[in-house]
C-alpha positions in Angstrom: -0.3 0.2 -0.1 3.1 2.5 1.0 4.3 1.7 -3.0 1.0 2.5 -4.5 0.9 5.3 -2.3 3.8 6.8 -3.4 2.9 6.4 -7.0 -0.4 7.8 -6.3 1.7 10.7 -5.3 4.2 11.0 -7.8 1.3 11.0 -10.8 -0.5 13.4 -8.5 2.3 15.8 -8.4 3.2 15.4 -12.2 0.1 16.4 -13.2 -0.6 19.2 -10.8 2.9 20.7 -11.9 2.3 20.3 -15.1 -0.7 22.0 -15.4 0.4 24.7 -13.5 3.1 25.3 -15.9 1.0 25.2 -18.9 -1.3 27.9 -17.1 1.4 30.3 -16.1 2.6 30.0 -19.8 -0.6 31.4 -20.7 -0.9 33.9 -18.4 2.7 35.0 -19.2 1.8 35.3 -23.0 -1.5 37.0 -22.0 0.6 39.7 -19.8 3.1 40.5 -22.7 0.8 43.4 -23.8 1.8 45.3 -21.0 5.6 44.4 -21.9 6.6 48.2 -22.2 4.4 48.9 -19.1 7.7 48.9 -17.2 10.8 48.9 -19.2 13.6 49.3 -16.7 12.2 45.9 -15.1 12.2 44.2 -18.8 16.1 46.0 -19.7 17.2 44.5 -16.5 16.2 40.9 -17.2 17.4 41.4 -20.8 20.8 42.4 -19.5 20.8 39.6 -16.7 20.0 37.0 -19.7 22.1 38.5 -22.4 25.1 40.5 -21.2 25.5 38.8 -18.2 25.9 35.4 -19.6 28.1 36.5 -22.8 31.7 35.7 -20.8 30.5 32.3 -19.8 28.8 31.6 -22.9 31.6 32.4 -25.0 34.3 30.3 -23.4 31.9 27.0 -23.5 31.0 28.0 -27.4 34.7 28.6 -28.3 35.8 25.2 -26.4 32.7 23.3 -27.7 34.2 24.1 -31.4 37.4 23.4 -31.0 36.7 20.0 -29.0 34.5 19.2 -31.8 36.9 19.8 -34.5 39.7 18.2 -32.7 38.0 15.1 -32.1 36.1 14.7 -35.6 39.3 16.1 -37.1 42.0 13.5 -36.2 39.9 10.5 -37.5 39.2 12.7 -40.8 42.5 13.3 -41.3 43.6 9.9 -41.0 41.1 9.1 -44.0 41.9 12.2 -46.0 38.9 14.0 -45.7 40.3 16.5 -43.2 38.4 18.8 -45.6 35.0 18.2 -44.3 35.8 19.1 -41.0 33.8 22.7 -41.9 30.9 20.6 -42.8 30.7 18.6 -39.5 31.5 21.5 -37.1 28.6 24.0 -38.8 25.9 21.4 -39.0 26.8 20.0 -35.4 26.7 23.9 -33.9 23.7 24.8 -35.7 21.2 21.7 -35.5 22.6 20.7 -32.0 24.9 22.2 -29.9 24.4 25.5 -30.6 21.0 25.7 -29.1 21.6 23.3 -26.6 24.6 24.0 -24.5 23.4 27.7 -24.6 20.2 26.5 -23.1 22.2 24.9 -20.4 24.1 27.7 -19.8 21.4 29.9 -19.4 19.0 27.4 -17.7 21.7 26.6 -15.1 23.0 30.3 -14.4 19.9 32.7 -14.8 17.0 29.9 -14.6 18.4 28.4 -11.2 18.8 32.7 -9.9 15.2 33.1 -10.7 13.9 30.0 -8.9 16.0 31.2 -6.0 14.9 34.8 -6.4 11.1 34.2 -6.7 11.4 31.0 -4.1 12.5 33.5 -1.5 9.7 36.2 -2.1 7.6 33.4 -2.0 8.4 32.0 1.3 8.6 35.4 3.0 5.5 36.1 1.9 6.2 39.2 -0.3 4.4 37.6 -3.6 1.5 37.8 -1.0 2.2 41.4 -0.5 2.0 42.0 -4.0 -1.2 40.6 -4.4 -2.8 42.3 -1.7 -1.8 45.6 -3.2 -3.4 44.7 -6.3 -0.1 43.8 -8.3 -0.5 40.8 -10.4 2.6 38.2 -9.6 2.8 37.0 -13.2 2.7 40.5 -14.8 5.4 42.1 -12.1 7.5 39.2 -11.8 7.1 35.9 -14.2 6.2 38.3 -17.6 9.7 39.9 -17.8 11.3 36.9 -17.3 9.7 35.0 -19.8 9.9 37.9 -22.3 13.7 38.1 -22.1 14.1 34.5 -22.2 12.6 33.9 -25.1 14.2 37.3 -26.7 17.6 36.9 -25.7 18.1 33.1 -26.1 17.9 32.9 -29.8 20.4 35.9 -29.7 23.1 34.2 -27.6 22.7 31.1 -30.0 23.6 32.8 -32.8 26.4 34.3 -31.1 27.5 31.3 -29.4 27.4 29.3 -33.1 29.5 32.1 -34.4 32.0 31.7 -31.6 32.2 28.1 -31.7 32.7 27.8 -35.7 35.7 30.3 -34.9 36.9 28.2 -32.3 36.6 25.2 -34.7 38.5 27.4 -37.6 41.3 27.9 -34.9 42.1 24.4 -35.0 41.5 23.1 -37.9 44.0 25.7 -39.4 46.8 25.7 -36.6 46.7 21.8 -36.0 45.2 19.8 -38.7 46.6 21.6 -41.5 43.3 22.9 -43.0 43.2 26.2 -45.2 40.8 28.4 -43.6 38.9 28.9 -46.8 38.1 25.6 -47.3 36.9 25.2 -43.8 34.6 28.3 -44.4 33.7 27.4 -47.9 32.7 23.4 -46.6 30.8 25.2 -44.0 29.0 27.5 -45.7 28.2 24.8 -48.9 27.0 22.5 -46.1 24.3 24.9 -44.1 21.1 26.2 -45.8 18.4 28.4 -44.3 16.1 25.3 -42.7 19.3 24.8 -40.7 19.3 27.7 -39.3 15.8 27.9 -38.3 15.8 24.4 -36.9 18.5 26.1 -35.0 16.5 29.6 -33.5 13.2 27.3 -33.3 14.9 25.0 -30.7 16.8 28.3 -28.8 13.3 29.7 -28.6 11.5 26.4 -27.3 14.2 25.8 -24.7 14.0 30.0 -23.8 10.0 29.1 -23.2 10.8 26.2 -21.2 13.4 26.8 -18.9 11.6 30.5 -18.1 8.4 28.7 -17.4 9.9 25.9 -15.4 12.0 28.4 -13.3 9.2 31.0 -12.7 6.8 28.3 -12.0 9.1 26.3 -9.0 10.2 29.7 -7.6 6.6 30.9 -7.3 5.3 28.0 -5.4 8.1 27.2 -3.2 7.1 26.5 0.6 8.7 25.6 3.6 11.4 28.1 4.1 14.8 28.3 3.5 15.2 24.1 2.4 12.1 24.9 0.2 14.3 27.5 -1.9 17.1 24.8 -1.9 14.6 22.0 -3.2 13.1 24.4 -5.6 16.3 25.6 -7.0 17.5 22.4 -7.1 14.4 21.1 -9.3 14.1 23.6 -11.4 17.3 23.1 -12.9 16.6 19.7 -13.3 13.6 19.7 -14.9 14.8 22.4 -17.2 17.9 20.4 -18.7 15.7 17.1 -18.9 12.8 19.3 -20.8 15.5 20.9 -23.0 16.8 17.4 -23.7 13.7 15.8 -24.6 12.3 18.7 -26.2 15.6 18.6 -28.4 15.0 15.0 -29.6 11.3 15.9 -30.6 11.8 18.7 -32.4 15.0 17.2 -34.2 12.9 14.1 -35.0 9.4 15.8 -36.3 11.1 18.9 -37.8 14.9 17.9 -38.7 
């Protein structure tokens, strides 16, 4: 009976959480019409997601491109196909590694901070105070974060892809002996608008997912400091898991 009770509680929590996130998503979309009512709050979140993430995104994107070129280039060089490194680096960064790794970075860095911040406000009853003042918490707290995520995530993804391509060029030219002209030409010939659209669509969906997950877990936090820590961990785990699940299905049906 204890096992059945735990299974029942698990699925009940799963359905309640999923339903709450869907409702929060709908509310955030409806509240987007007030996006310019408080431009300072919007700008703060845009800077947090975008500019403040650039150093970390730059480092990870650079080494992602370098590692991809190194791991594939050595084997291709043994086969005499090192000129195809640009093709592999370009496709892998644009279609998969760029959107996914960038989403991981933002979800782990910014999403966890959002969950902790909103969770602290929830357990200290600041959110209830906002409601008592007639301020909608979704409009005041969740919508700016949602808007900044869906706006900056695609831009950060494009930036990471460009940096990763440059990192791959560094390894290809200086270590594997591939001409820089050939590297970029092969990359340009292998990519088309469908690949770019797929990468940007993934980035947009990932931004929606991690922003809603982190805002929901923060807004529903209970049980004091322990609850804040649990919500922060839960938000990161759920965000990264949903990003991978969404990546598979988008690649399966749109790739």
